[in-house]
C-alpha positions as CSV (number, residue, x, y, z in Angstrom):
1,M,215.6,54.3,118.9
2,K,213.2,53.3,116.4
3,I,209.7,51.6,117.9
4,V,207.4,50.3,115.1
5,S,203.6,49.4,115.6
6,W,201.6,47.4,113.4
7,N,198.2,45.3,113.4
8,V,199.0,43.0,110.8
9,N,196.1,41.2,110.6
10,G,197.1,37.9,111.0
11,I,201.2,37.2,111.3
12,R,200.9,34.0,108.8
13,A,198.9,36.0,106.0
14,A,201.6,39.1,106.6
15,S,204.6,36.7,106.5
16,K,203.4,36.2,102.7
17,K,203.1,39.4,102.0
18,G,206.3,41.1,102.7
19,F,206.3,41.5,106.5
20,T,209.9,40.0,106.8
21,E,211.2,42.4,104.2
22,F,209.4,45.1,105.7
23,V,211.2,44.3,109.1
24,E,214.6,44.1,107.3
25,A,214.7,47.3,105.5
26,L,213.3,49.3,108.3
27,D,215.5,47.3,111.1
28,P,213.4,48.8,114.3
29,D,215.0,48.2,117.8
30,I,211.4,47.7,118.8
31,L,208.9,45.9,116.7
32,C,205.1,45.5,118.2
33,I,202.4,43.8,116.2
34,Q,198.7,43.4,117.2
35,E,196.1,40.8,115.7
36,T,198.5,37.9,115.3
37,K,195.7,35.5,115.0
38,A,198.1,32.1,115.8
39,H,199.8,31.2,118.7
40,P,203.8,30.7,118.5
41,D,203.6,26.9,117.8
42,Q,201.9,27.5,114.7
43,L,204.8,29.6,113.6
44,D,208.2,29.3,111.9
45,E,211.4,30.5,112.6
46,T,211.5,33.5,110.3
47,Q,207.6,34.6,112.3
48,L,209.0,34.1,115.4
49,H,212.3,36.1,115.0
50,P,211.9,38.2,112.3
51,S,216.1,39.2,111.8
52,G,217.1,37.3,114.6
53,R,214.9,39.2,117.6
54,K,213.9,38.0,120.4
55,S,209.9,37.6,120.4
56,Y,207.2,37.9,123.2
57,F,203.5,36.5,122.3
58,S,200.5,36.6,124.2
59,S,198.1,34.7,122.2
60,A,194.2,34.4,122.8
61,L,192.9,31.4,124.2
62,R,190.3,31.2,121.2
63,K,192.7,30.1,118.1
64,G,192.8,32.3,115.1
65,Y,191.4,35.1,117.3
66,S,193.3,38.7,118.2
67,G,196.8,38.4,119.8
68,T,200.1,40.5,120.2
69,A,203.7,40.1,119.9
70,T,206.8,42.1,120.8
71,F,210.0,41.7,118.8
72,V,213.4,43.5,120.4
73,K,216.8,43.4,119.3
74,E,218.0,43.8,123.0
75,E,216.2,42.0,125.8
76,P,213.8,43.6,128.1
77,L,214.2,44.0,131.5
78,G,210.8,41.7,132.3
79,V,208.0,41.0,130.5
80,S,204.3,40.1,131.3
81,H,201.3,39.0,128.9
82,G,198.7,40.5,130.7
83,I,197.6,43.1,133.3
84,G,195.8,40.6,135.7
85,I,192.0,40.9,134.7
86,R,191.5,37.3,133.1
87,K,188.7,38.2,130.2
88,F,191.0,40.8,128.9
89,D,194.4,38.9,129.2
90,D,192.7,35.7,127.8
91,E,192.1,37.5,124.6
92,G,195.6,38.0,124.0
93,R,195.5,41.8,124.4
94,F,198.5,42.6,125.8
95,V,202.5,42.1,125.7
96,V,204.4,44.4,128.8
97,T,207.8,45.0,128.4
98,R,210.1,46.6,130.9
99,H,212.9,48.6,129.0
100,K,216.0,51.0,130.6
101,D,213.6,54.0,130.8
102,F,210.4,53.5,130.4
103,L,207.5,50.4,130.6
104,L,206.2,49.6,127.1
105,Y,202.1,48.6,126.6
106,N,201.8,46.8,123.2
107,V,198.0,46.5,123.2
108,Y,195.1,45.6,120.9
109,F,192.2,47.1,122.4
110,P,189.1,45.5,121.8
111,N,186.7,46.3,118.7
112,G,182.9,47.3,120.1
113,S,181.3,46.7,116.8
114,N,179.8,43.4,117.1
115,G,176.7,44.3,119.2
116,Q,176.3,45.5,122.7
117,E,177.8,42.8,124.8
118,R,180.9,43.6,123.1
119,H,180.8,47.4,122.9
120,D,180.3,47.2,126.9
121,F,183.7,45.2,127.0
122,K,185.3,47.8,125.3
123,Q,183.9,50.5,127.6
124,E,185.2,48.7,130.4
125,F,188.7,47.9,129.5
126,L,189.2,51.3,128.5
127,K,188.2,52.7,132.0
128,R,190.4,49.5,134.0
129,F,192.9,50.1,131.8
130,T,193.0,53.8,131.9
131,K,192.7,53.4,136.1
132,L,196.0,50.9,135.9
133,L,197.9,53.3,133.9
134,K,197.4,56.7,135.9
135,K,198.2,54.5,139.0
136,Q,201.3,54.0,137.9
137,I,202.0,57.4,136.4
138,D,201.2,58.6,139.7
139,M,204.3,56.3,140.7
140,G,206.6,57.9,138.8
141,E,206.3,55.6,135.7
142,Q,207.2,56.6,132.5
143,I,205.2,55.0,129.8
144,I,204.8,54.1,126.1
145,V,201.0,52.5,125.1
146,L,200.8,51.5,121.4
147,G,198.7,49.4,119.4
148,D,195.8,49.4,117.8
149,Y,193.4,51.3,120.1
150,N,190.2,50.9,117.8
151,V,189.4,54.6,118.5
152,A,189.8,57.9,117.0
153,Y,189.1,60.8,118.6
154,L,189.7,64.2,116.4
155,E,187.6,64.8,113.5
156,I,190.5,64.8,110.8
157,D,191.1,61.1,112.0
158,V,188.5,60.3,110.1
159,Y,187.6,60.6,106.8
160,D,183.8,61.1,107.2
161,P,183.3,62.4,111.1
162,K,179.8,63.2,110.4
163,R,178.4,60.0,109.6
164,L,180.9,57.8,111.7
165,S,179.8,59.6,114.9
166,K,177.6,57.0,115.2
167,V,179.8,54.2,114.0
168,S,181.8,52.1,116.9
169,G,185.6,53.7,117.1
170,F,184.1,56.8,116.8
171,L,181.4,57.1,118.9
172,P,181.1,60.3,121.4
173,E,181.9,58.1,124.3
174,E,185.2,56.4,123.2
175,R,186.0,60.1,121.8
176,E,186.1,61.6,125.2
177,W,187.5,58.5,126.9
178,F,190.6,59.2,124.5
179,Q,190.7,62.6,125.8
180,S,190.3,61.2,129.3
181,F,193.6,59.1,128.5
182,L,195.3,62.3,127.2
183,D,194.6,63.9,130.5
184,V,196.0,61.2,132.7
185,G,199.1,62.1,131.2
186,F,200.0,60.7,127.7
187,T,200.9,62.8,124.8
188,D,199.7,61.5,121.1
189,S,203.3,61.4,119.5
190,F,201.8,62.1,116.1
191,R,199.4,64.8,116.7
192,H,202.5,66.2,118.9
193,F,204.2,66.5,115.0
194,H,201.0,67.0,113.3
195,P,198.6,68.6,115.0
196,D,196.4,69.8,112.2
197,K,197.4,67.4,109.4
198,P,194.4,65.9,107.5
199,E,193.8,62.6,105.9
200,Q,196.8,61.0,108.0
201,F,194.8,57.6,108.3
202,S,196.4,54.3,109.4
203,W,193.2,51.8,108.7
204,W,191.0,51.3,105.7
205,S,188.0,48.7,105.4
206,Y,188.8,46.0,103.0
207,R,185.2,45.3,102.8
208,E,184.7,48.9,101.4
209,G,187.8,48.5,99.2
210,A,188.7,52.2,100.9
211,R,192.5,52.3,100.8
212,P,193.0,53.3,97.3
213,M,190.1,56.4,98.2
214,N,192.1,57.1,101.5
215,R,188.5,56.5,103.4
216,G,190.2,55.8,106.3
217,W,190.8,56.3,110.1
218,R,193.5,56.7,112.3
219,I,192.8,54.6,115.1
220,D,196.9,53.5,115.3
221,H,198.5,55.4,118.1
222,I,201.9,55.5,120.0
223,C,201.3,57.5,123.0
224,V,203.9,58.6,125.7
225,T,204.1,60.0,129.0
226,E,205.7,63.6,129.7
227,G,208.9,62.6,130.6
228,L,209.3,60.9,127.1
229,V,208.0,63.9,125.3
230,D,211.1,65.8,124.7
231,R,213.1,62.4,123.6
232,L,210.5,62.0,120.6
233,Q,212.7,63.0,117.3
234,S,209.6,62.0,115.0
235,A,206.4,60.1,114.7
236,Q,205.3,58.7,111.6
237,I,202.6,57.0,110.0
238,L,203.5,54.5,107.0
239,A,200.5,55.0,104.8
240,E,202.2,53.4,101.9
241,Q,203.2,49.6,103.3
242,G,200.7,46.8,102.1
243,G,200.0,43.3,103.7
244,S,197.4,44.3,106.2
245,D,194.2,46.6,106.3
246,H,196.1,48.5,109.0
247,C,199.5,50.5,107.8
248,P,202.9,50.7,110.4
249,V,203.0,53.7,112.8
250,L,206.5,54.5,114.3
251,I,208.3,56.9,116.7
252,E,212.2,57.6,117.0
253,L,213.4,58.4,120.5
254,K,216.8,60.0,121.1
255,D,218.8,58.4,123.7
256,S,218.3,59.4,127.1
């Protein structure tokens, strides 16, 4: 099973930059995108159902902002569009799908860089979401959490760790949160296969023209609970894929 996550920075914009061709070529079983910046009624058939896939959208109340969508070949056993916390759900940050062997969270984590209020919003989001996940793990759930986490946690996950230690997304409290998230029972799939590999990034600032110089951050993650680790076949960052300021990340799972 091939599972892909990609912050497309606007599905309508990405559709003009090879999104459909990407889906056809890679042919994932499950494709999760973040920052759709669109409501379903604003999209055409190829955007709603790339290569004939079923789609599940969670859109922000605010038009042109945030949003997540999950596309599947096989219909999930259940779908929800939030976690029951209105101020997070109103921003379209979750699509949650239940599959035969796991629960899949497609998440667009908040960006905390736009002032103290959004920083605090992000910190609350991280704590409350982790509390929910811990409860589910304690109940025996196997879970995949993927998406744009807006957090890098290792020094090798950013191009300049000393300077960026004071920047949202790589702040000490955010790195500590990520470790506590892993301690709840998650494995970072990419670092499972590539524990020490440097300069592996998934986001590059448009504003800084950072991509040609590979001055990036690894903030797009796919993390899995303990019962799924043995099923991991591979984890990759598709850094050559254009169309967004993020690139896709993927895992392959063996059949159970």
